[in-house]
C-alpha positions as CSV (number, residue, x, y, z in Angstrom):
1,M,10.4,23.6,-34.2
2,K,12.5,24.1,-31.1
3,P,9.7,26.6,-29.4
4,I,7.2,23.2,-29.7
5,R,9.7,21.2,-28.4
6,T,10.4,23.2,-25.2
7,A,6.3,23.9,-24.9
8,L,5.8,20.3,-24.8
9,A,8.6,19.4,-22.4
10,A,7.1,22.1,-20.2
11,V,3.6,20.6,-20.5
12,F,4.8,17.0,-19.7
13,A,7.0,18.2,-16.8
14,V,3.6,19.8,-15.2
15,I,1.4,16.8,-16.0
16,F,4.3,14.4,-14.3
17,T,4.2,16.9,-11.3
18,V,0.8,16.9,-10.9
19,M,0.2,12.9,-11.2
20,G,3.3,12.4,-8.7
21,A,1.9,15.1,-6.1
22,S,-1.6,13.4,-5.9
23,A,-0.5,9.9,-5.8
24,E,-1.8,9.4,-2.0
25,P,-1.6,6.0,-0.5
26,V,-4.8,4.0,-0.4
27,Y,-5.5,2.7,3.2
28,T,-7.7,-0.5,3.4
29,K,-9.4,-1.3,6.8
30,G,-8.9,-4.6,8.1
31,V,-8.9,-6.7,11.7
32,V,-5.7,-8.4,12.7
33,K,-6.6,-12.2,13.0
34,N,-3.1,-13.6,13.5
35,V,0.5,-12.3,14.0
36,K,3.7,-14.4,13.3
37,P,6.7,-11.9,13.7
38,E,9.1,-15.0,13.6
39,D,7.8,-15.4,10.0
40,G,7.4,-11.8,9.2
41,K,3.8,-12.3,8.5
42,V,0.4,-11.3,9.8
43,T,-2.9,-12.4,8.7
44,I,-5.7,-9.8,8.2
45,I,-9.6,-10.0,7.6
46,H,-9.8,-7.0,5.1
47,E,-12.3,-5.1,3.2
48,E,-11.6,-4.9,-0.7
49,L,-8.1,-3.8,-1.8
50,V,-9.1,-1.5,-4.6
51,E,-5.6,-0.5,-5.7
52,L,-5.1,-4.5,-6.5
53,E,-8.7,-5.1,-7.5
54,M,-9.0,-7.8,-4.8
55,P,-12.4,-8.6,-3.1
56,A,-12.7,-8.6,0.7
57,M,-11.3,-11.7,2.3
58,T,-8.7,-12.9,4.9
59,M,-5.4,-13.6,4.0
60,V,-1.9,-13.6,4.9
61,F,0.7,-10.6,4.3
62,R,4.4,-10.2,4.6
63,V,5.3,-7.1,6.9
64,A,7.6,-4.6,5.1
65,D,9.0,-3.3,8.6
66,D,9.5,-5.6,11.6
67,A,8.7,-2.3,13.8
68,M,5.0,-2.5,12.5
69,F,4.5,-5.8,14.8
70,D,4.6,-3.6,17.9
71,R,1.2,-2.3,16.7
72,L,-0.3,-5.4,15.5
73,E,-2.2,-7.8,17.8
74,P,-5.0,-10.3,17.1
75,G,-8.5,-8.1,17.4
76,K,-7.1,-4.7,16.6
77,E,-8.8,-2.9,13.9
78,I,-6.3,-1.2,11.6
79,E,-6.0,0.8,8.4
80,F,-3.1,-0.4,6.1
81,T,-1.4,0.1,2.9
82,V,-0.5,-3.1,0.8
83,E,2.0,-3.3,-2.4
84,R,3.3,-6.1,-4.3
85,L,7.2,-6.3,-3.2
86,N,9.1,-8.8,-4.9
87,G,6.0,-10.7,-5.9
88,K,4.5,-10.8,-2.6
89,L,1.7,-8.9,-1.1
90,T,3.2,-6.8,1.7
91,V,1.9,-4.5,4.3
92,T,3.8,-1.0,3.8
93,D,2.2,1.3,6.1
94,L,-0.3,1.4,9.1
95,K,-2.3,4.4,10.5
């Protein structure tokens, strides 16, 4: 019985390692429409957010790091990642 548990543990360890290693962030293309650093928000006209099953639209996002505002200006084309943090859709990375 012990060899079976050991083998299963090894299999699960490999599966979780592979799954974690292949979890690449999904970037979405968009165009910045409006920037409000004082509110911590940016409005983006974006393509489909595949990972959130959300169609293309214009929407307001929170920004995870205020330093990102240095790279955001109306009319600029961007690629970004978004996550739901504390229930709010938040830009977490920019390319």
